[in-house]
DSSP file (Angstrom, degrees, kcal/mol; ACC not computed):
  #  RESIDUE AA STRUCTURE BP1 BP2  ACC     N-H-->O    O-->H-N    N-H-->O    O-->H-N    TCO  KAPPA ALPHA  PHI   PSI    X-CA   Y-CA   Z-CA
    1    1 A S     >        0   0    0      0, 0.0     4,-2.3     0, 0.0     5,-0.2   0.000 360.0 360.0 360.0 -45.2   32.8  -18.2  -16.4
    2    2 A A  H  >  +     0   0    0      2,-0.2     4,-2.3     1,-0.2     5,-0.1   0.888 360.0  50.7 -67.0 -38.3   29.0  -18.3  -16.3
    3    3 A Q  H  > S+     0   0    0      2,-0.2     4,-2.7     1,-0.2    -1,-0.2   0.893 109.5  50.7 -66.4 -38.8   29.0  -21.7  -14.7
    4    4 A I  H  > S+     0   0    0      2,-0.2     4,-2.7     1,-0.2    -2,-0.2   0.934 111.2  47.8 -63.5 -45.6   31.5  -20.6  -12.1
    5    5 A A  H  X S+     0   0    0     -4,-2.3     4,-2.4     1,-0.2    -2,-0.2   0.900 111.9  50.8 -61.4 -40.7   29.3  -17.5  -11.3
    6    6 A D  H  X S+     0   0    0     -4,-2.3     4,-2.4     2,-0.2    -2,-0.2   0.923 111.3  47.2 -62.8 -45.3   26.3  -19.8  -11.1
    7    7 A L  H  X S+     0   0    0     -4,-2.7     4,-2.4     2,-0.2    -2,-0.2   0.900 110.8  52.0 -63.2 -41.1   28.0  -22.2   -8.7
    8    8 A Q  H  X S+     0   0    0     -4,-2.7     4,-2.4     2,-0.2    -1,-0.2   0.920 110.2  48.8 -61.6 -42.5   29.3  -19.3   -6.5
    9    9 A Q  H  X S+     0   0    0     -4,-2.4     4,-2.7     1,-0.2    -2,-0.2   0.911 110.4  50.8 -64.0 -41.8   25.7  -18.0   -6.3
   10   10 A K  H  X S+     0   0    0     -4,-2.4     4,-2.5     1,-0.2    -1,-0.2   0.896 110.3  49.9 -62.6 -39.3   24.4  -21.4   -5.4
   11   11 A L  H  X S+     0   0    0     -4,-2.4     4,-2.6     2,-0.2    -2,-0.2   0.911 111.2  48.9 -65.0 -42.2   27.0  -21.7   -2.6
   12   12 A L  H  X S+     0   0    0     -4,-2.4     4,-2.7     2,-0.2    -2,-0.2   0.927 112.3  48.4 -62.5 -44.6   26.1  -18.3   -1.3
   13   13 A D  H  X S+     0   0    0     -4,-2.7     4,-2.4     2,-0.2    -2,-0.2   0.919 113.3  46.9 -61.4 -43.8   22.5  -19.2   -1.2
   14   14 A A  H  X S+     0   0    0     -4,-2.5     4,-2.6     2,-0.2    -1,-0.2   0.904 112.0  51.0 -64.4 -41.3   23.1  -22.5    0.5
   15   15 A D  H  X S+     0   0    0     -4,-2.6     4,-2.5     2,-0.2    -2,-0.2   0.908 110.6  48.4 -63.6 -42.7   25.4  -20.8    3.0
   16   16 A N  H  X S+     0   0    0     -4,-2.7     4,-2.4     2,-0.2    -1,-0.2   0.897 111.5  50.4 -64.7 -39.8   22.7  -18.2    3.8
   17   17 A G  H  X S+     0   0    0     -4,-2.4     4,-2.3     1,-0.2    -2,-0.2   0.903 111.1  48.7 -63.7 -40.8   20.1  -20.9    4.2
   18   18 A D  H  X S+     0   0    0     -4,-2.6     4,-2.8     2,-0.2    -2,-0.2   0.903 110.2  51.5 -65.6 -40.3   22.5  -22.8    6.5
   19   19 A R  H  X S+     0   0    0     -4,-2.5     4,-2.7     2,-0.2    -2,-0.2   0.920 110.1  49.0 -62.3 -43.2   23.1  -19.6    8.6
   20   20 A T  H  X S+     0   0    0     -4,-2.4     4,-2.3     1,-0.2    -1,-0.2   0.931 113.0  47.2 -62.3 -44.3   19.4  -19.0    8.9
   21   21 A K  H  X S+     0   0    0     -4,-2.3     4,-2.7     1,-0.2    -2,-0.2   0.904 111.7  50.9 -63.2 -40.7   18.8  -22.6   10.0
   22   22 A Q  H  X S+     0   0    0     -4,-2.8     4,-1.8     2,-0.2    -1,-0.2   0.895 108.0  52.8 -64.3 -39.1   21.7  -22.3   12.5
   23   23 A R  H  X S+     0   0    0     -4,-2.7     4,-0.5     2,-0.2    -2,-0.2   0.947 113.1  43.2 -61.4 -46.9   20.3  -19.1   13.9
   24   24 A W  H >< S+     0   0    0     -4,-2.3     3,-1.0     1,-0.2    -2,-0.2   0.892 114.2  50.8 -66.4 -37.9   16.9  -20.8   14.5
   25   25 A D  H 3< S+     0   0    0     -4,-2.7    -1,-0.2     1,-0.2    -2,-0.2   0.780 103.9  60.1 -68.8 -24.8   18.6  -23.9   15.8
   26   26 A S  H 3< S+     0   0    0     -4,-1.8     2,-0.7    -5,-0.2    -1,-0.2   0.592  75.4 106.3 -82.6  -8.7   20.7  -21.8   18.2
   27   27 A I    <<  +     0   0    0     -3,-1.0     3,-0.0    -4,-0.5    -3,-0.0  -0.596  37.7 157.2 -71.7 115.4   17.6  -20.4   20.0
   28   28 A A        +     0   0    0     -2,-0.7     2,-0.3     1,-0.0    -1,-0.2   0.635  46.8  53.1-116.9 -20.3   17.7  -22.3   23.2
   29   29 A T  S  > S-     0   0    0      1,-0.1     4,-2.0     0, 0.0     5,-0.1  -0.765  77.5-117.8-120.7 164.5   15.8  -20.2   25.8
   30   30 A I  H  > S+     0   0    0     -2,-0.3     4,-2.8     2,-0.2     5,-0.2   0.884 116.1  55.8 -63.1 -39.5   12.4  -18.6   26.0
   31   31 A L  H  > S+     0   0    0      1,-0.2     4,-2.4     2,-0.2    -1,-0.2   0.914 107.8  47.5 -61.7 -43.7   14.0  -15.2   26.2
   32   32 A E  H  > S+     0   0    0      2,-0.2     4,-2.4     1,-0.2    -1,-0.2   0.892 112.3  50.2 -64.3 -38.8   15.9  -15.8   23.0
   33   33 A A  H  X S+     0   0    0     -4,-2.0     4,-2.8     2,-0.2    -2,-0.2   0.901 109.7  50.6 -65.7 -41.1   12.6  -17.0   21.3
   34   34 A K  H  X S+     0   0    0     -4,-2.8     4,-2.9     2,-0.2    -2,-0.2   0.928 111.2  48.6 -61.7 -44.3   10.8  -13.9   22.6
   35   35 A C  H  X S+     0   0    0     -4,-2.4     4,-2.5     2,-0.2    -2,-0.2   0.918 112.3  48.5 -61.6 -43.5   13.5  -11.7   21.2
   36   36 A A  H  X S+     0   0    0     -4,-2.4     4,-2.7     2,-0.2    -2,-0.2   0.923 113.7  46.3 -63.4 -44.3   13.4  -13.5   17.8
   37   37 A L  H  X S+     0   0    0     -4,-2.8     4,-2.9     2,-0.2     5,-0.2   0.899 111.1  52.4 -64.7 -40.4    9.6  -13.2   17.7
   38   38 A K  H  X S+     0   0    0     -4,-2.9     4,-2.2     2,-0.2    -2,-0.2   0.926 111.7  46.8 -60.8 -43.6    9.7   -9.5   18.7
   39   39 A Y  H  X S+     0   0    0     -4,-2.5     4,-2.3     2,-0.2    -2,-0.2   0.936 113.5  48.0 -62.8 -47.0   12.2   -8.9   15.8
   40   40 A L  H  X S+     0   0    0     -4,-2.7     4,-2.4     1,-0.2    -2,-0.2   0.889 111.1  50.0 -63.2 -40.1   10.1  -10.9   13.4
   41   41 A L  H  X S+     0   0    0     -4,-2.9     4,-2.8     2,-0.2    -1,-0.2   0.894 109.5  52.2 -65.3 -38.9    6.9   -9.1   14.4
   42   42 A G  H  X S+     0   0    0     -4,-2.2     4,-2.5    -5,-0.2    -2,-0.2   0.909 110.8  47.5 -60.6 -42.6    8.7   -5.7   14.0
   43   43 A E  H  X S+     0   0    0     -4,-2.3     4,-2.5     2,-0.2    -2,-0.2   0.887 111.5  51.1 -65.5 -39.6    9.8   -6.8   10.5
   44   44 A L  H  X S+     0   0    0     -4,-2.4     4,-2.6     2,-0.2    -2,-0.2   0.936 111.4  46.6 -63.3 -47.0    6.2   -7.9    9.7
   45   45 A V  H  X S+     0   0    0     -4,-2.8     4,-2.7     1,-0.2     5,-0.2   0.924 112.5  50.7 -61.0 -44.5    4.8   -4.6   10.9
   46   46 A S  H  X S+     0   0    0     -4,-2.5     4,-2.4     1,-0.2    -1,-0.2   0.906 111.4  48.1 -60.2 -42.1    7.4   -2.7    8.9
   47   47 A S  H  X S+     0   0    0     -4,-2.5     4,-2.7     2,-0.2    -1,-0.2   0.903 111.4  49.9 -65.2 -41.3    6.6   -4.7    5.8
   48   48 A K  H  X S+     0   0    0     -4,-2.6     4,-2.5     2,-0.2    -2,-0.2   0.900 110.9  49.3 -65.4 -40.3    2.8   -4.1    6.2
   49   49 A V  H  X S+     0   0    0     -4,-2.7     4,-2.5     2,-0.2    -2,-0.2   0.934 112.8  47.5 -63.1 -45.7    3.4   -0.4    6.6
   50   50 A Q  H  X S+     0   0    0     -4,-2.4     4,-2.5     1,-0.2    -2,-0.2   0.908 111.7  50.7 -61.9 -41.8    5.5   -0.4    3.5
   51   51 A E  H  X S+     0   0    0     -4,-2.7     4,-2.6     2,-0.2    -1,-0.2   0.915 110.1  50.0 -61.3 -43.4    2.9   -2.4    1.6
   52   52 A S  H  X S+     0   0    0     -4,-2.5     4,-2.5     2,-0.2    -2,-0.2   0.911 110.9  49.0 -62.7 -43.1    0.2    0.0    2.7
   53   53 A K  H  X S+     0   0    0     -4,-2.5     4,-2.5     2,-0.2    -2,-0.2   0.915 113.0  47.4 -62.0 -43.3    2.3    3.0    1.5
   54   54 A L  H  X S+     0   0    0     -4,-2.5     4,-2.5     2,-0.2    -2,-0.2   0.889 111.3  50.8 -65.6 -39.1    2.9    1.4   -1.8
   55   55 A Q  H  X S+     0   0    0     -4,-2.6     4,-2.5     2,-0.2    -2,-0.2   0.918 111.6  48.0 -64.2 -43.4   -0.8    0.5   -2.2
   56   56 A S  H  X S+     0   0    0     -4,-2.5     4,-2.4     2,-0.2    -2,-0.2   0.912 112.0  49.3 -62.8 -43.2   -1.7    4.1   -1.4
   57   57 A S  H  X S+     0   0    0     -4,-2.5     4,-2.6     2,-0.2    -2,-0.2   0.898 110.5  51.4 -63.0 -40.8    0.8    5.4   -3.9
   58   58 A L  H  X S+     0   0    0     -4,-2.5     4,-2.6     2,-0.2    -2,-0.2   0.930 110.5  47.9 -61.7 -46.3   -0.5    2.9   -6.5
   59   59 A Q  H  X S+     0   0    0     -4,-2.5     4,-2.2     1,-0.2    -2,-0.2   0.892 112.1  49.8 -63.3 -39.8   -4.1    4.1   -6.0
   60   60 A Q  H  X S+     0   0    0     -4,-2.4     4,-2.4     2,-0.2    -1,-0.2   0.913 111.4  48.8 -64.9 -42.1   -3.0    7.7   -6.2
   61   61 A S  H  X S+     0   0    0     -4,-2.6     4,-2.6     2,-0.2    -2,-0.2   0.895 110.2  51.0 -64.5 -39.8   -1.1    7.0   -9.4
   62   62 A Q  H  X S+     0   0    0     -4,-2.6     4,-2.3     2,-0.2    -1,-0.2   0.890 110.1  50.2 -64.6 -38.3   -4.1    5.2  -10.9
   63   63 A G  H  X S+     0   0    0     -4,-2.2     4,-2.3     2,-0.2    -2,-0.2   0.914 111.5  47.7 -64.6 -42.7   -6.3    8.2  -10.0
   64   64 A S  H  X S+     0   0    0     -4,-2.4     4,-2.6     2,-0.2    -2,-0.2   0.904 110.4  52.5 -63.8 -41.1   -3.8   10.5  -11.7
   65   65 A Y  H  X S+     0   0    0     -4,-2.6     4,-2.5     1,-0.2    -2,-0.2   0.914 109.4  49.1 -60.4 -43.8   -3.7    8.3  -14.7
   66   66 A S  H  X S+     0   0    0     -4,-2.3     4,-2.4     2,-0.2    -1,-0.2   0.903 110.6  50.8 -63.3 -41.0   -7.5    8.3  -15.0
   67   67 A D  H  X S+     0   0    0     -4,-2.3     4,-2.5     2,-0.2    -2,-0.2   0.916 111.1  47.8 -62.7 -42.9   -7.5   12.1  -14.7
   68   68 A V  H  X S+     0   0    0     -4,-2.6     4,-2.6     2,-0.2    -2,-0.2   0.903 111.2  50.9 -65.5 -40.8   -4.9   12.4  -17.5
   69   69 A Q  H  X S+     0   0    0     -4,-2.5     4,-2.4     2,-0.2    -1,-0.2   0.910 110.6  49.3 -61.6 -41.9   -6.9   10.0  -19.7
   70   70 A K  H  X S+     0   0    0     -4,-2.4     4,-2.4     2,-0.2    -2,-0.2   0.926 111.9  48.0 -63.5 -45.0  -10.0   12.1  -19.1
   71   71 A M  H  X S+     0   0    0     -4,-2.5     4,-2.6     1,-0.2    -2,-0.2   0.909 110.9  51.5 -61.7 -42.1   -8.2   15.3  -20.0
   72   72 A L  H  X S+     0   0    0     -4,-2.6     4,-2.5     1,-0.2    -1,-0.2   0.915 110.2  48.5 -61.5 -44.0   -6.8   13.7  -23.1
   73   73 A M  H  X S+     0   0    0     -4,-2.4     4,-2.4     2,-0.2    -1,-0.2   0.906 111.5  50.1 -63.4 -41.9  -10.2   12.6  -24.2
   74   74 A E  H  X S+     0   0    0     -4,-2.4     4,-2.5     2,-0.2    -2,-0.2   0.914 111.4  48.7 -62.7 -42.4  -11.6   16.0  -23.6
   75   75 A E  H  X S+     0   0    0     -4,-2.6     4,-2.7     2,-0.2    -2,-0.2   0.898 110.3  51.0 -65.1 -40.4   -8.8   17.6  -25.6
   76   76 A R  H  X S+     0   0    0     -4,-2.5     4,-2.4     2,-0.2    -1,-0.2   0.918 111.2  48.4 -62.6 -42.5   -9.3   15.2  -28.4
   77   77 A N  H  X S+     0   0    0     -4,-2.4     4,-2.3     2,-0.2    -2,-0.2   0.912 111.5  50.0 -63.1 -41.7  -13.0   16.0  -28.5
   78   78 A H  H  X S+     0   0    0     -4,-2.5     4,-2.6     2,-0.2    -2,-0.2   0.917 110.6  49.2 -63.2 -43.5  -12.2   19.7  -28.5
   79   79 A I  H  X S+     0   0    0     -4,-2.7     4,-2.7     1,-0.2    -1,-0.2   0.901 109.7  52.2 -62.6 -40.8   -9.8   19.3  -31.3
   80   80 A A  H  X S+     0   0    0     -4,-2.4     4,-2.2     2,-0.2    -1,-0.2   0.904 110.0  49.0 -62.5 -40.6  -12.4   17.3  -33.3
   81   81 A E  H  X S+     0   0    0     -4,-2.3     4,-2.5     2,-0.2    -2,-0.2   0.927 111.7  48.7 -63.6 -44.6  -14.9   20.1  -32.7
   82   82 A L  H  X S+     0   0    0     -4,-2.6     4,-2.7     1,-0.2    -2,-0.2   0.902 111.1  50.3 -62.7 -40.4  -12.4   22.7  -33.9
   83   83 A E  H  X S+     0   0    0     -4,-2.7     4,-2.8     2,-0.2    -1,-0.2   0.905 110.2  50.0 -63.4 -41.2  -11.6   20.7  -37.0
   84   84 A A  H  X S+     0   0    0     -4,-2.2     4,-2.3     2,-0.2    -2,-0.2   0.919 112.0  47.8 -64.3 -42.9  -15.3   20.4  -37.8
   85   85 A E  H  X S+     0   0    0     -4,-2.5     4,-2.6     2,-0.2    -2,-0.2   0.927 112.6  49.4 -61.1 -44.6  -15.7   24.1  -37.4
   86   86 A F  H  X S+     0   0    0     -4,-2.7     4,-2.5     1,-0.2    -2,-0.2   0.920 111.0  48.6 -61.9 -45.5  -12.7   24.8  -39.6
   87   87 A Q  H  X S+     0   0    0     -4,-2.8     4,-2.3     1,-0.2    -1,-0.2   0.889 111.2  51.2 -62.2 -38.9  -14.0   22.4  -42.3
   88   88 A N  H  X S+     0   0    0     -4,-2.3     4,-2.4     2,-0.2    -2,-0.2   0.912 109.8  49.4 -64.8 -42.4  -17.4   24.1  -42.2
   89   89 A K  H  X S+     0   0    0     -4,-2.6     4,-2.7     2,-0.2    -2,-0.2   0.904 110.4  50.5 -63.7 -41.3  -15.8   27.5  -42.5
   90   90 A I  H  X S+     0   0    0     -4,-2.5     4,-2.8     2,-0.2    -1,-0.2   0.926 110.2  50.3 -61.0 -44.4  -13.7   26.3  -45.5
   91   91 A L  H  X S+     0   0    0     -4,-2.3     4,-2.4     2,-0.2    -2,-0.2   0.914 111.2  48.1 -61.1 -43.8  -16.9   24.9  -47.1
   92   92 A V  H  X S+     0   0    0     -4,-2.4     4,-2.6     2,-0.2    -1,-0.2   0.924 112.3  49.3 -63.0 -44.5  -18.7   28.2  -46.6
   93   93 A Q  H  X S+     0   0    0     -4,-2.7     4,-2.6     1,-0.2    -2,-0.2   0.906 111.1  49.5 -61.7 -42.1  -15.7   30.1  -48.1
   94   94 A E  H  X S+     0   0    0     -4,-2.8     4,-2.6     2,-0.2    -1,-0.2   0.906 111.7  48.8 -64.1 -41.0  -15.6   27.8  -51.1
   95   95 A Q  H  X S+     0   0    0     -4,-2.4     4,-2.4     2,-0.2    -2,-0.2   0.916 112.4  47.9 -64.7 -42.8  -19.3   28.2  -51.7
   96   96 A Q  H  X S+     0   0    0     -4,-2.6     4,-2.2     2,-0.2    -2,-0.2   0.907 112.6  49.4 -63.6 -41.6  -19.1   32.0  -51.4
   97   97 A H  H  X S+     0   0    0     -4,-2.6     4,-2.6     2,-0.2    -2,-0.2   0.925 110.8  49.4 -63.1 -44.6  -16.1   32.0  -53.8
   98   98 A Q  H  X S+     0   0    0     -4,-2.6     4,-2.7     1,-0.2    -2,-0.2   0.892 109.5  52.2 -63.2 -39.6  -18.0   29.8  -56.3
   99   99 A E  H  X S+     0   0    0     -4,-2.4     4,-2.5     2,-0.2    -1,-0.2   0.909 110.4  48.2 -62.6 -41.7  -21.0   32.1  -56.1
  100  100 A K  H  X S+     0   0    0     -4,-2.2     4,-2.7     2,-0.2     5,-0.2   0.919 111.8  49.4 -63.3 -43.9  -18.8   35.1  -56.8
  101  101 A V  H  X S+     0   0    0     -4,-2.6     4,-2.5     1,-0.2    -2,-0.2   0.931 113.5  46.1 -61.9 -45.5  -17.1   33.3  -59.7
  102  102 A N  H  X S+     0   0    0     -4,-2.7     4,-2.1     2,-0.2    -1,-0.2   0.897 112.3  51.0 -63.3 -40.2  -20.5   32.3  -61.2
  103  103 A H  H  X S+     0   0    0     -4,-2.5     4,-1.6     2,-0.2    -2,-0.2   0.909 112.3  46.0 -64.6 -42.4  -21.8   35.9  -60.6
  104  104 A I  H  X S+     0   0    0     -4,-2.7     4,-1.9     1,-0.2    -2,-0.2   0.888 110.7  53.9 -66.9 -39.3  -18.8   37.4  -62.5
  105  105 A S  H  X S+     0   0    0     -4,-2.5     4,-0.6    -5,-0.2    -2,-0.2   0.894 108.3  48.9 -63.1 -39.8  -19.2   34.8  -65.2
  106  106 A W  H >< S+     0   0    0     -4,-2.1     3,-0.5     1,-0.2    -1,-0.2   0.848 109.6  52.7 -69.0 -34.0  -22.8   35.7  -65.8
  107  107 A K  H 3< S+     0   0    0     -4,-1.6    -1,-0.2     1,-0.2    -2,-0.2   0.880 104.5  55.3 -69.0 -36.7  -22.0   39.4  -65.9
  108  108 A S  H 3<        0   0    0     -4,-1.9    -1,-0.2     1,-0.3    -2,-0.2   0.635 360.0 360.0 -74.8 -12.2  -19.3   39.0  -68.6
  109  109 A W    <<        0   0    0     -4,-0.6    -1,-0.3    -3,-0.5    -2,-0.1   0.471 360.0 360.0 -78.2 360.0  -21.7   37.2  -71.0
């Protein structure tokens, strides 16, 4: 089944190649050649325009990606700062608690 499909695809490709060759071989006059060149140039321009649009879209996406990366880094830094503040507050609370416990212990003696 896979071999049959492969052979069919090869036949289609060969047929398309033959058709393209026949089209070029069938150009017999200068007018037909001009029309063919005009068509090909139109396709080339269309491809170049599409390429330019895709390139612009790619650059815009890369810029957006960079912006998101920058925001992510800023958020990570902010979270790290908040965690450091939180840890510092916990440490201060623990020290205050320990001082109270020690103070109460000395009073009870």
